[in-house]
N, C-alpha and C positions, 0 to 999 in steps of 0.2 A: 203372194204375187211377185213375180220377178220384175225387176226394173230394167228397161232397156235404155242405156245411155248411148246415144248415137252422135257421131260427128254431124255437123250441119249438112254436109253434102249427102250423107246416107239418109238423114231424116227427110230431106227434100226429094230424094229418089223414091222413098216409100209413100210420100203424101203429095198431092197436087198443089196444096196451099200451105204455107206461102212459098213463093219461088225462093231460090237461094239468096238473091239480093234482098228480097223482102224479109227473109228470116234474119239476115245480118242486120237489117235496119231495126227489126224488133229487138234483137239482142243489144244493139248499140243503145237503144232507148229503154232497156229493161227496167231501170229504176223508176222511170216515169210511167210506164204502162203496166206495172205490177208483175211482170214476168219474173223478175228476180225474187220478189217476195213469195211468189207461188212455188218457188223451188224448181222451176221448169228448165233452168239452165244451170250447169255446173262448170265452173272454171277450174281446170287442172293444169297447172303450169301455164303454158301459152295457149292451150287448147280450150275450146268451148264445146261442151257436150250437151245434148238436148235429152232431158228425161221425157221420153215419148209419152207416157201416160199422164204426167203432170202438165205437159204442154197441151195435150188434147183436152184435159180438164180446164186449163186456162182459157182455151178457145170456147169451150162450152159455157164457161161463166160469163162470157161476153156476148152470148147469143141474145138477140133482141126478140121479145115476144111481140109479134105484129098485132095481136089482138089487144094487148094492153096499150100499145102505142096508138092504135086507132081510137080507143076510148079516151085517151088523154087528149088527142087532137080534137075530138068532138067537144069535149068539155071546155077546151080553151077558146072555142069560137063564140 
């Protein structure tokens, strides 16, 4: 599988979320939100590149299962 390393602007042109400012915020907070550990961003010199597949996998790992949440909420009541 080939890896696509994209500049932030190019990634944001391909994908509707996050917006470019949103992506820059995620990258700024990458150590706190797990983005850096996931390997989804690569810093080369002064540039930041997005590993497209790893970033999409990072998003997928943060997906909330609505069925599980509804069950947890019912049990808490």
